[in-house]
C-alpha positions as CSV (number, residue, x, y, z in Angstrom):
1,X,-36.6,-13.4,-11.8
2,X,-34.4,-15.6,-9.6
3,X,-33.7,-14.5,-6.1
4,X,-30.2,-13.3,-5.3
5,X,-28.2,-15.5,-3.0
6,X,-26.8,-13.7,0.1
7,X,-23.0,-13.8,0.4
8,X,-21.9,-15.8,3.4
9,X,-21.2,-13.6,6.4
10,X,-17.5,-13.0,7.2
11,X,-16.4,-14.7,10.4
12,X,-14.6,-12.5,12.9
13,X,-11.0,-13.4,13.2
14,X,-10.2,-14.9,16.5
15,X,-7.7,-13.0,18.7
16,X,-4.3,-14.5,18.9
17,X,-3.6,-14.0,22.6
18,X,-0.2,-15.6,22.5
19,X,0.9,-13.2,19.7
20,X,-0.5,-10.2,21.6
21,X,1.3,-11.3,24.8
22,X,4.6,-11.7,22.9
23,X,4.1,-8.3,21.4
24,X,3.3,-6.6,24.6
25,X,6.0,-8.3,26.6
26,X,8.7,-7.9,23.9
27,X,12.3,-7.1,24.4
28,X,13.1,-3.5,25.4
29,X,14.2,-2.4,21.9
30,X,10.8,-3.5,20.5
31,X,9.1,-1.5,23.2
32,X,11.2,1.5,22.3
33,X,10.3,1.2,18.7
34,X,6.6,0.9,19.6
35,X,6.8,4.0,21.7
36,X,8.4,5.8,18.7
37,X,5.6,4.7,16.4
38,X,3.0,5.9,18.9
39,X,4.8,9.3,19.0
40,X,4.7,9.5,15.2
41,X,0.9,8.8,15.3
42,X,0.3,11.5,17.8
43,X,2.4,13.9,15.7
44,X,0.7,13.4,12.3
45,X,-2.8,12.2,13.5
46,X,-3.7,10.0,10.5
47,X,-7.4,9.7,9.6
48,X,-9.5,6.6,9.4
49,X,-8.0,3.9,7.2
50,X,-4.6,5.7,7.3
51,X,-1.3,5.0,9.1
52,X,2.0,6.6,9.6
53,X,4.7,5.1,7.4
54,X,8.4,5.4,8.2
55,X,10.3,5.6,4.9
56,X,13.3,4.0,6.7
57,X,11.8,1.6,9.3
58,X,12.5,2.3,12.9
59,X,13.8,-1.3,13.2
60,X,16.5,-0.3,10.6
61,X,17.6,2.9,12.3
62,X,14.9,5.2,11.0
63,X,13.7,8.2,13.1
64,X,10.5,10.2,13.6
65,X,11.8,13.2,11.8
66,X,9.5,14.9,9.3
67,X,11.7,13.7,6.4
68,X,11.2,10.1,7.4
69,X,7.5,9.9,8.1
70,X,4.4,10.2,6.0
71,X,0.7,9.3,6.1
72,X,-0.3,6.4,3.7
73,X,-3.3,4.1,3.4
74,X,-3.4,1.2,5.8
75,X,-3.4,-1.3,2.9
76,X,-0.3,0.3,1.3
77,X,1.6,0.3,4.7
78,X,0.7,-3.4,5.3
79,X,1.8,-4.3,1.8
80,X,5.1,-2.6,2.3
81,X,5.6,-4.3,5.7
82,X,4.8,-7.7,4.1
83,X,7.2,-7.2,1.3
84,X,10.0,-6.2,3.7
85,X,9.4,-9.4,5.8
86,X,9.4,-11.5,2.6
87,X,12.7,-10.1,1.4
88,X,14.2,-10.6,4.8
89,X,13.2,-14.3,4.9
90,X,14.6,-14.9,1.4
91,X,18.0,-13.5,2.4
92,X,18.3,-15.4,5.7
93,X,17.7,-18.9,4.4
94,X,20.6,-21.2,4.4
95,X,21.4,-23.2,1.3
96,X,21.7,-27.0,1.8
């Protein structure tokens, strides 16, 4: 019986210190939004692998009211965030 090959070990992603610095030293509105997200996390206390999702994003005027927040899986929340960014990019491009 042939021996099974081991899958290559996953490399740890390197930290992007420039991105972290930009995030932590962001304009005041971004800091306020981050504080609101932190407050929502304290309110709902999501479990491991879960995140608080704002149905209407804070960046678009959403709030931390019970009607606007829910606990979803991390993958679902990141997928939603990625699709929002993609839509935004498509609508902001200028035609030549």
